[in-house]
Kinemage of the C-alpha trace (Angstrom):
@kinemage 1
@onewidth
@group {chain A} dominant
@subgroup {mainchain}
@vectorlist {calphas} color= white
{ca unk a 1} P -123.039 -19.855 52.801
{ca unk a 2} L -123.243 -23.335 50.954
{ca unk a 3} L -126.734 -24.476 50.277
{ca unk a 4} L -125.906 -26.816 47.863
{ca unk a 5} L -123.731 -28.850 45.934
{ca unk a 6} L -123.528 -30.815 43.300
{ca unk a 7} L -125.735 -34.065 44.337
{ca unk a 8} L -128.462 -31.580 45.547
{ca unk a 9} L -128.934 -29.264 42.499
{ca unk a 10} L -129.249 -32.056 40.230
{ca unk a 11} L -126.002 -30.964 38.345
{ca unk a 12} L -123.203 -33.278 37.513
{ca unk a 13} L -119.537 -32.281 37.921
{ca unk a 14} L -118.980 -31.740 34.300
{ca unk a 15} L -122.056 -29.136 34.290
{ca unk a 16} L -120.884 -27.538 37.673
{ca unk a 17} L -117.408 -27.082 35.622
{ca unk a 18} L -119.335 -25.238 32.657
{ca unk a 19} L -121.868 -22.932 34.421
{ca unk a 20} L -123.101 -20.276 32.441
{ca unk a 21} L -122.608 -16.688 33.169
{ca unk a 22} L -125.993 -14.971 34.447
{ca unk a 23} L -126.642 -11.498 35.106
{ca unk a 24} L -129.466 -10.315 37.143
{ca unk a 25} L -130.799 -7.158 36.348
{ca unk a 26} L -132.538 -5.406 38.926
{ca unk a 27} L -133.369 -1.576 39.807
{ca unk a 28} L -131.394 -1.293 43.120
{ca unk a 29} L -128.998 -4.337 44.761
{ca unk a 30} L -129.160 -5.150 47.368
{ca unk a 31} L -132.599 -3.453 48.558
{ca unk a 32} L -133.545 -3.759 52.132
{ca unk a 33} L -137.096 -4.671 51.032
{ca unk a 34} L -136.096 -7.448 48.542
{ca unk a 35} L -133.866 -9.449 51.019
{ca unk a 36} L -135.760 -12.785 49.009
{ca unk a 37} L -133.543 -11.638 45.809
{ca unk a 38} L -130.699 -11.251 47.734
{ca unk a 39} L -130.875 -13.949 49.403
{ca unk a 40} L -131.226 -15.785 46.151
{ca unk a 41} L -128.380 -14.523 44.450
{ca unk a 42} L -126.376 -15.472 47.477
{ca unk a 43} L -127.297 -19.171 47.191
{ca unk a 44} L -127.104 -19.326 43.533
{ca unk a 45} L -123.244 -18.158 44.312
{ca unk a 46} L -123.029 -20.391 47.055
{ca unk a 47} L -123.745 -23.035 44.429
{ca unk a 48} L -120.968 -22.232 42.075
{ca unk a 49} L -123.273 -20.225 39.264
{ca unk a 50} L -121.099 -17.275 38.708
{ca unk a 51} L -123.569 -14.177 39.083
{ca unk a 52} L -123.115 -10.579 37.862
{ca unk a 53} L -125.298 -7.672 39.237
{ca unk a 54} L -126.217 -5.074 37.398
{ca unk a 55} L -128.957 -2.148 38.604
{ca unk a 56} L -130.712 0.607 36.592
{ca unk a 57} L -130.352 2.744 39.438
{ca unk a 58} L -127.495 4.145 41.819
{ca unk a 59} L -127.154 2.860 45.425
{ca unk a 60} L -129.958 2.590 47.963
{ca unk a 61} L -128.657 1.044 51.125
{ca unk a 62} L -130.807 2.411 53.968
{ca unk a 63} L -132.285 -0.177 55.740
{ca unk a 64} L -130.205 -2.937 54.454
{ca unk a 65} L -128.567 -5.345 57.157
{ca unk a 66} L -124.342 -5.577 57.371
{ca unk a 67} L -124.721 -8.596 55.373
{ca unk a 68} L -126.400 -7.103 52.507
{ca unk a 69} L -124.149 -3.626 52.657
{ca unk a 70} L -120.974 -6.439 52.611
{ca unk a 71} L -122.281 -8.167 49.568
{ca unk a 72} L -118.712 -9.532 48.211
{ca unk a 73} L -119.212 -9.105 44.572
{ca unk a 74} L -118.944 -6.030 42.383
{ca unk a 75} L -122.013 -4.272 41.583
{ca unk a 76} L -122.277 -2.807 38.382
{ca unk a 77} L -124.565 0.544 38.394
{ca unk a 78} L -126.384 3.126 36.584
{ca unk a 79} L -128.448 5.860 37.583
{ca unk a 80} L -127.493 9.676 37.737
{ca unk a 81} L -124.046 8.684 37.518
{ca unk a 82} L -124.174 6.682 34.353
{ca unk a 83} L -126.215 9.061 32.185
{ca unk a 84} L -123.342 9.962 30.226
{ca unk a 85} L -122.328 6.117 29.680
{ca unk a 86} L -125.935 4.652 28.598
{ca unk a 87} L -126.444 7.749 25.934
{ca unk a 88} L -123.496 7.018 24.119
{ca unk a 89} L -123.941 3.699 24.184
{ca unk a 90} L -127.121 3.973 22.601
{ca unk a 91} L -125.587 6.170 19.830
{ca unk a 92} L -122.867 3.408 19.465
{ca unk a 93} L -125.692 1.019 19.039
{ca unk a 94} L -127.454 3.469 16.610
{ca unk a 95} L -124.509 3.851 14.617
{ca unk a 96} L -123.951 -0.001 14.834
{ca unk a 97} L -126.920 -1.047 13.961
{ca unk a 98} L -129.919 1.420 13.048
{ca unk a 99} L -132.309 -0.689 11.947
{ca unk a 100} L -132.293 -2.307 14.608
{ca unk a 101} L -132.407 0.496 17.103
{ca unk a 102} L -135.680 1.959 14.925
{ca unk a 103} L -137.290 -1.187 15.429
{ca unk a 104} L -136.645 -1.057 19.190
{ca unk a 105} L -137.876 2.280 19.827
{ca unk a 106} L -141.087 1.377 17.948
{ca unk a 107} L -141.692 -1.763 19.439
{ca unk a 108} L -140.841 -0.861 23.389
{ca unk a 109} L -140.368 2.929 23.793
{ca unk a 110} L -143.519 4.625 23.351
{ca unk a 111} L -145.353 2.696 25.213
{ca unk a 112} L -148.352 3.401 27.507
{ca unk a 113} L -147.597 2.371 30.865
{ca unk a 114} L -150.095 2.337 34.132
{ca unk a 115} L -148.731 5.452 35.828
{ca unk a 116} L -146.137 8.202 35.258
{ca unk a 117} L -143.742 6.698 37.574
{ca unk a 118} L -144.189 3.539 35.638
{ca unk a 119} L -143.318 5.387 32.412
{ca unk a 120} L -140.307 6.759 33.698
{ca unk a 121} L -139.135 3.729 35.093
{ca unk a 122} L -139.412 2.009 31.502
{ca unk a 123} L -138.222 4.766 29.761
{ca unk a 124} L -134.836 4.846 31.760
{ca unk a 125} L -134.753 1.124 31.647
{ca unk a 126} L -135.166 1.103 27.818
{ca unk a 127} L -131.854 3.530 27.003
{ca unk a 128} L -129.817 1.641 29.994
{ca unk a 129} L -130.444 -1.460 28.231
{ca unk a 130} L -128.444 -0.552 25.526
{ca unk a 131} L -125.282 0.076 27.862
{ca unk a 132} L -126.350 -3.092 29.412
{ca unk a 133} L -125.447 -4.713 26.533
{ca unk a 134} L -122.341 -3.919 26.022
{ca unk a 135} L -121.400 -4.725 29.801
{ca unk a 136} L -122.826 -8.405 29.305
{ca unk a 137} L -120.796 -8.669 26.121
{ca unk a 138} L -117.953 -7.487 27.988
{ca unk a 139} L -118.249 -10.041 31.230
{ca unk a 140} L -118.970 -13.017 28.503
{ca unk a 141} L -122.883 -13.148 29.748
{ca unk a 142} L -124.811 -16.186 28.525
{ca unk a 143} L -127.940 -15.575 30.368
{ca unk a 144} L -129.651 -11.941 31.286
{ca unk a 145} L -132.271 -12.814 33.997
{ca unk a 146} L -134.573 -9.788 35.657
{ca unk a 147} L -135.864 -10.789 38.595
{ca unk a 148} L -138.766 -8.223 38.051
{ca unk a 149} L -141.104 -8.422 35.065
{ca unk a 150} L -141.427 -4.192 34.216
{ca unk a 151} L -138.523 -1.886 34.199
{ca unk a 152} L -135.568 -4.261 35.110
{ca unk a 153} L -137.150 -6.609 32.291
{ca unk a 154} L -137.418 -3.977 29.783
{ca unk a 155} L -133.804 -3.472 29.996
{ca unk a 156} L -132.856 -7.171 30.038
{ca unk a 157} L -134.913 -7.487 26.494
{ca unk a 158} L -133.149 -4.744 24.866
{ca unk a 159} L -129.908 -6.105 25.645
{ca unk a 160} L -131.083 -9.430 24.616
{ca unk a 161} L -132.287 -8.280 21.110
{ca unk a 162} L -129.592 -6.271 20.273
{ca unk a 163} L -126.553 -8.869 21.645
{ca unk a 164} L -128.655 -12.098 20.979
{ca unk a 165} L -127.782 -13.354 24.269
{ca unk a 166} L -131.091 -15.129 25.792
{ca unk a 167} L -132.750 -13.184 28.567
{ca unk a 168} L -135.717 -14.335 30.881
{ca unk a 169} L -137.782 -12.400 33.747
{ca unk a 170} L -139.696 -13.528 37.047
{ca unk a 171} L -143.173 -12.380 37.046
{ca unk a 172} L -144.145 -11.901 41.604
{ca unk a 173} L -146.829 -9.333 42.074
{ca unk a 174} L -147.250 -5.421 41.514
{ca unk a 175} L -144.978 -5.752 38.099
{ca unk a 176} L -147.653 -7.890 36.524
{ca unk a 177} L -150.554 -6.503 38.126
{ca unk a 178} L -151.751 -4.475 36.009
{ca unk a 179} L -149.996 -5.475 33.167
{ca unk a 180} L -146.806 -3.832 31.998
{ca unk a 181} L -147.063 -2.212 28.657
{ca unk a 182} L -144.663 -4.378 27.078
{ca unk a 183} L -145.457 -7.241 28.947
{ca unk a 184} L -146.809 -9.377 25.725
{ca unk a 185} L -143.716 -8.445 24.118
{ca unk a 186} L -140.929 -9.600 26.513
{ca unk a 187} L -143.281 -12.588 27.232
{ca unk a 188} L -142.909 -13.502 23.582
{ca unk a 189} L -138.971 -13.220 23.210
{ca unk a 190} L -138.238 -14.756 26.838
{ca unk a 191} L -136.104 -17.875 26.745
{ca unk a 192} L -138.703 -18.909 29.540
{ca unk a 193} L -140.607 -16.851 32.678
{ca unk a 194} L -140.324 -17.755 36.237
{ca unk a 195} L -142.981 -16.850 38.757
{ca unk a 196} L -142.778 -17.592 42.446
{ca unk a 197} L -146.136 -18.874 43.025
{ca unk a 198} L -148.627 -20.978 41.814
{ca unk a 199} L -151.474 -18.213 41.150
{ca unk a 200} L -149.568 -16.236 38.524
{ca unk a 201} L -149.008 -19.023 35.944
{ca unk a 202} L -152.733 -18.795 34.092
{ca unk a 203} L -151.936 -15.005 34.190
{ca unk a 204} L -148.550 -14.982 32.448
{ca unk a 205} L -149.617 -18.060 30.020
{ca unk a 206} L -152.207 -15.477 29.193
{ca unk a 207} L -148.865 -12.831 27.368
{ca unk a 208} L -147.379 -15.968 26.097
{ca unk a 209} L -147.722 -16.693 22.046
{ca unk a 210} L -150.034 -19.692 21.550
{ca unk a 211} L -147.841 -22.970 22.038
{ca unk a 212} L -145.479 -21.309 24.336
{ca unk a 213} L -147.321 -21.753 27.134
{ca unk a 214} L -144.701 -23.907 28.771
{ca unk a 215} L -142.192 -21.795 29.109
{ca unk a 216} L -144.037 -20.431 32.297
{ca unk a 217} L -142.346 -22.164 35.436
{ca unk a 218} L -143.359 -21.878 39.277
{ca unk a 219} L -140.460 -22.102 41.524
{ca unk a 220} L -141.395 -20.474 44.785
{ca unk a 221} L -138.849 -18.743 46.365
{ca unk a 222} L -136.076 -20.072 49.076
{ca unk a 223} L -136.704 -19.072 53.130
{ca unk a 224} L -134.653 -15.899 53.297
{ca unk a 225} L -133.402 -16.556 56.845
{ca unk a 226} L -132.992 -19.182 59.582
{ca unk a 227} L -135.658 -19.576 62.186
{ca unk a 228} L -134.343 -18.376 65.668
{ca unk a 229} L -137.103 -20.748 67.410
{ca unk a 230} L -140.863 -20.950 67.891
{ca unk a 231} L -143.548 -18.206 68.476
{ca unk a 232} L -144.299 -18.658 72.449
{ca unk a 233} L -148.140 -17.997 71.471
{ca unk a 234} L -148.330 -16.895 75.184
{ca unk a 235} L -152.032 -16.004 74.217
{ca unk a 236} L -152.608 -14.100 77.749
{ca unk a 237} L -154.058 -10.235 77.886
{ca unk a 238} L -153.393 -8.267 76.423
{ca unk a 239} L -152.687 -9.965 73.214
{ca unk a 240} L -149.889 -8.696 71.420
{ca unk a 241} L -151.060 -8.661 67.144
{ca unk a 242} L -148.262 -7.911 64.337
{ca unk a 243} L -148.181 -6.377 61.409
{ca unk a 244} L -145.383 -5.883 59.076
{ca unk a 245} L -144.896 -4.116 55.251
{ca unk a 246} L -144.322 -1.289 53.101
{ca unk a 247} L -147.279 1.341 53.780
{ca unk a 248} L -148.861 0.993 50.175
{ca unk a 249} L -151.999 0.456 48.918
{ca unk a 250} L -151.985 -3.596 48.485
{ca unk a 251} L -151.176 -3.923 52.151
{ca unk a 252} L -154.816 -3.395 53.360
{ca unk a 253} L -153.504 -1.671 56.563
{ca unk a 254} L -156.569 0.346 56.863
{ca unk a 255} L -158.774 -2.238 57.017
{ca unk a 256} L -156.482 -3.877 60.086
{ca unk a 257} L -156.900 0.075 61.541
{ca unk a 258} L -160.917 -1.034 61.264
{ca unk a 259} L -160.809 -4.512 62.917
{ca unk a 260} L -158.654 -2.738 65.723
{ca unk a 261} L -161.206 -0.550 66.527
{ca unk a 262} L -164.022 -3.177 66.357
{ca unk a 263} L -162.121 -4.759 68.541
{ca unk a 264} L -161.714 -2.545 71.220
{ca unk a 265} L -165.486 -1.166 71.085
{ca unk a 266} L -165.967 -5.126 71.839
{ca unk a 267} L -163.374 -4.728 74.956
{ca unk a 268} L -161.053 -7.099 73.652
{ca unk a 269} L -157.374 -6.311 74.553
{ca unk a 270} L -154.843 -6.460 72.083
{ca unk a 271} L -152.443 -4.115 70.892
{ca unk a 272} L -151.417 -4.237 67.507
{ca unk a 273} L -147.358 -3.059 66.103
{ca unk a 274} L -147.348 -2.098 62.501
{ca unk a 275} L -143.888 -2.157 61.261
{ca unk a 276} L -143.326 -0.619 58.054
{ca unk a 277} L -142.976 2.719 56.033
{ca unk a 278} L -143.977 4.223 52.670
{ca unk a 279} L -145.981 6.114 50.799
{ca unk a 280} L -149.229 5.717 52.799
{ca unk a 281} L -147.528 6.280 56.417
{ca unk a 282} L -148.779 9.756 57.003
{ca unk a 283} L -152.336 8.538 56.031
{ca unk a 284} L -152.374 5.374 58.375
{ca unk a 285} L -151.019 7.450 61.114
{ca unk a 286} L -154.129 9.956 60.857
{ca unk a 287} L -156.299 7.149 60.687
{ca unk a 288} L -154.926 5.918 63.859
{ca unk a 289} L -155.342 8.745 65.282
{ca unk a 290} L -158.910 9.226 64.217
{ca unk a 291} L -159.757 5.924 65.460
{ca unk a 292} L -158.246 6.897 69.105
{ca unk a 293} L -156.074 3.864 68.560
{ca unk a 294} L -152.814 5.671 69.559
{ca unk a 295} L -152.179 3.826 72.866
{ca unk a 296} L -153.235 0.447 70.879
{ca unk a 297} L -151.854 0.601 67.584
{ca unk a 298} L -147.855 1.227 68.095
{ca unk a 299} L -145.563 2.105 64.676
{ca unk a 300} L -141.772 2.231 65.129
{ca unk a 301} L -140.978 2.449 61.724
{ca unk a 302} L -139.021 0.271 59.343
{ca unk a 303} L -137.160 -2.176 61.173
{ca unk a 304} L -134.151 -4.127 59.473
{ca unk a 305} L -135.363 -7.842 58.299
{ca unk a 306} L -132.875 -9.240 60.443
{ca unk a 307} L -134.603 -7.975 63.540
{ca unk a 308} L -138.048 -8.809 62.118
{ca unk a 309} L -137.787 -12.425 63.699
{ca unk a 310} L -137.021 -11.410 67.285
{ca unk a 311} L -140.441 -9.656 67.064
{ca unk a 312} L -142.143 -12.683 65.893
{ca unk a 313} L -140.988 -14.798 68.878
{ca unk a 314} L -142.839 -12.109 71.002
{ca unk a 315} L -146.144 -11.400 69.550
{ca unk a 316} L -149.157 -13.894 69.425
{ca unk a 317} L -150.669 -13.507 65.948
{ca unk a 318} L -149.193 -12.224 62.475
{ca unk a 319} L -152.164 -10.126 60.775
{ca unk a 320} L -152.102 -9.698 56.645
{ca unk a 321} L -154.633 -8.191 55.671
{ca unk a 322} L -153.601 -7.687 51.779
{ca unk a 323} L -156.218 -6.436 48.920
{ca unk a 324} L -156.402 -6.296 44.878
{ca unk a 325} L -156.329 -2.545 44.122
{ca unk a 326} L -159.098 -1.159 41.638
{ca unk a 327} L -156.585 -1.263 38.950
{ca unk a 328} L -155.360 -4.883 39.854
{ca unk a 329} L -151.840 -4.212 41.759
{ca unk a 330} L -151.633 -7.000 44.509
{ca unk a 331} L -149.313 -9.064 46.244
{ca unk a 332} L -147.974 -12.648 45.306
{ca unk a 333} L -147.566 -14.000 48.715
{ca unk a 334} L -145.874 -11.785 51.223
{ca unk a 335} L -142.690 -13.182 52.552
{ca unk a 336} L -143.529 -12.073 56.297
{ca unk a 337} L -146.106 -15.052 56.044
{ca unk a 338} L -143.382 -17.514 55.685
{ca unk a 339} L -141.405 -16.089 57.929
{ca unk a 340} L -143.805 -16.294 60.645
{ca unk a 341} L -145.249 -19.577 59.719
{ca unk a 342} L -141.028 -20.786 59.686
{ca unk a 343} L -141.490 -19.341 63.252
{ca unk a 344} L -144.604 -21.734 64.420
{ca unk a 345} L -146.553 -18.166 64.506
{ca unk a 346} L -150.222 -18.181 63.603
{ca unk a 347} L -151.122 -16.106 60.984
{ca unk a 348} L -154.473 -14.793 59.971
{ca unk a 349} L -154.472 -13.271 56.189
{ca unk a 350} L -156.802 -12.130 53.034
{ca unk a 351} L -157.397 -14.601 50.181
{ca unk a 352} L -155.551 -12.290 47.543
{ca unk a 353} L -152.936 -14.153 45.056
{ca unk a 354} L -150.834 -16.655 46.185
{ca unk a 355} L -151.232 -16.606 49.928
{ca unk a 356} L -154.015 -19.087 50.020
{ca unk a 357} L -151.143 -22.000 48.673
{ca unk a 358} L -149.510 -21.319 52.263
{ca unk a 359} L -152.192 -19.925 54.371
{ca unk a 360} L -154.681 -23.184 53.790
{ca unk a 361} L -157.815 -21.874 55.598
{ca unk a 362} L -158.287 -23.859 59.320
{ca unk a 363} L -154.886 -26.085 58.458
{ca unk a 364} L -152.044 -23.583 58.514
{ca unk a 365} L -153.983 -20.134 59.245
{ca unk a 366} L -157.290 -18.775 58.570
{ca unk a 367} L -158.369 -16.619 55.317
{ca unk a 368} L -160.547 -14.023 55.373
{ca unk a 369} L -162.097 -12.307 52.821
{ca unk a 370} L -160.078 -9.034 51.227
{ca unk a 371} L -161.852 -5.354 52.339
{ca unk a 372} L -163.700 -7.555 55.562
{ca unk a 373} L -162.437 -5.618 59.025
{ca unk a 374} L -165.597 -7.477 60.494
{ca unk a 375} L -164.382 -11.071 59.144
{ca unk a 376} L -160.946 -9.976 59.911
{ca unk a 377} L -162.221 -8.673 63.526
{ca unk a 378} L -164.092 -12.155 63.936
{ca unk a 379} L -160.816 -14.346 62.830
{ca unk a 380} L -158.675 -12.464 65.271
{ca unk a 381} L -160.990 -12.985 68.002
{ca unk a 382} L -161.722 -17.065 67.550
{ca unk a 383} L -157.686 -17.532 67.412
{ca unk a 384} L -157.165 -15.884 70.635
{ca unk a 385} L -160.101 -17.558 72.182
{ca unk a 386} L -158.966 -20.876 70.819
{ca unk a 387} L -155.043 -21.055 71.872
{ca unk a 388} L -154.936 -25.020 70.519
{ca unk a 389} L -156.062 -24.282 67.397
{ca unk a 390} L -153.886 -21.709 66.810
{ca unk a 391} L -150.878 -23.514 67.696
{ca unk a 392} L -152.316 -26.782 65.671
{ca unk a 393} L -152.488 -24.274 62.733
{ca unk a 394} L -148.998 -22.991 63.567
{ca unk a 395} L -147.004 -26.212 63.723
{ca unk a 396} L -148.530 -27.074 60.168
{ca unk a 397} L -147.749 -24.124 58.684
{ca unk a 398} L -144.196 -24.352 59.647
{ca unk a 399} L -143.924 -27.616 58.434
{ca unk a 400} L -145.742 -26.537 55.377
{ca unk a 401} L -143.679 -23.762 54.676
{ca unk a 402} L -140.193 -25.333 55.652
{ca unk a 403} L -141.288 -27.733 52.812
{ca unk a 404} L -142.477 -25.733 50.020
{ca unk a 405} L -139.645 -23.286 50.325
{ca unk a 406} L -136.833 -25.871 51.332
{ca unk a 407} L -133.779 -23.673 49.968
{ca unk a 408} L -131.824 -26.326 48.674
{ca unk a 409} L -135.022 -28.125 46.248
{ca unk a 410} L -136.101 -24.445 45.230
{ca unk a 411} L -132.441 -23.122 44.256
{ca unk a 412} L -131.866 -26.305 42.778
{ca unk a 413} L -134.660 -25.957 40.736
{ca unk a 414} L -133.537 -22.518 39.509
{ca unk a 415} L -130.185 -23.582 38.565
{ca unk a 416} L -131.408 -26.320 36.626
{ca unk a 417} L -133.815 -23.950 34.860
{ca unk a 418} L -131.029 -21.492 33.911
{ca unk a 419} L -128.765 -24.025 32.590
{ca unk a 420} L -130.319 -26.158 31.034
{ca unk a 421} L -132.446 -23.109 28.652
{ca unk a 422} L -128.775 -21.684 28.607
{ca unk a 423} L -127.555 -24.939 27.035
{ca unk a 424} L -130.355 -25.753 24.966
{ca unk a 425} L -130.429 -22.051 23.591
{ca unk a 426} L -126.887 -22.010 23.028
{ca unk a 427} L -126.488 -25.451 21.585
{ca unk a 428} L -129.297 -24.737 18.833
{ca unk a 429} L -128.124 -20.690 18.427
{ca unk a 430} L -124.432 -21.789 18.202
{ca unk a 431} L -123.349 -25.103 18.270
{ca unk a 432} L -120.020 -24.306 17.797
{ca unk a 433} L -119.399 -22.055 20.231
{ca unk a 434} L -121.047 -23.844 22.729
């Protein structure tokens, strides 16, 4: 799938011939819930960028599409089977450069993290960074990039400090809210920082040393799919609502169930398809049953990404009731919003983080305050009662999404960011080798 060429990426033929080898460092790859990262990798590779994939954990292919399962390149995985090689690499670096290793341990190993899960992830990724360093040297990597700011960026940071290969990371949502215990160090040492929405820019600049705030770049994701058509927007009772997301605390699905109970009491003929799975599944099922919504709310479980678009064509509205958790954890811009709007599907969402950059109230959808089931129910009732308003906003949303998340432009911007920053670094630090 070609998505760019020399002209559209802004890179001349000479530059295309000398593109740097870029390491993408993740916990898992591919991962069913990270289709946007899978697409980003595929699109960069289609533009000619030599991408090498390194994962901190083993395989996790449950729910992955056929395309994801047949990823054409080798994935260099760590995890349980790599424990021996990881600790052997740590010992080799300790013998080779003990001062650097102890300096890294003091700066990054004994750090307080937000919870035990985050602590365990960071400790493993820190140690795995020593093996990652060796593999990056073996593969001629010129830039190490972590698409998440937490554990993967920790491994990238360690590998960069050991090898002097520059590293960068992308900060998105729960990986930077609340801040990772090493975010200051990683931000100070990163060649650049990318984020995928404007709302994160000022937050990430807080962690950069004074005078380096310019290293934060906002580049939206590219669309992860080709729209299959336009939503029917039938708007005939019973009205069909759709919500999609991981069953976790930041999605706000309890507020949506409460809103559904309110609509049911008011005799509004609505039914909801709540798609997803996760830690809160049992809690949400119990809440649905307690509210007497078994006949109104369907919970089919996880549905592969390539089937979600079919669902969108035959539902009336998408509801995205995201919330900010007490510790600061939040969504960035849920990809399902862009997917819905690209299909001209009306959207109601909460005004959290970067959502308002896409769902512009009264223009491309309706925004309501977070944690307000009554406001959510009122917005649903309003949109169902005014089909012309819903259609107008959905079509405006489709135009906005196709503009903001244009694949050629955004992948071209990423290509330029990677190549220009990498080129500048190597010219400065190793001009003869460059």
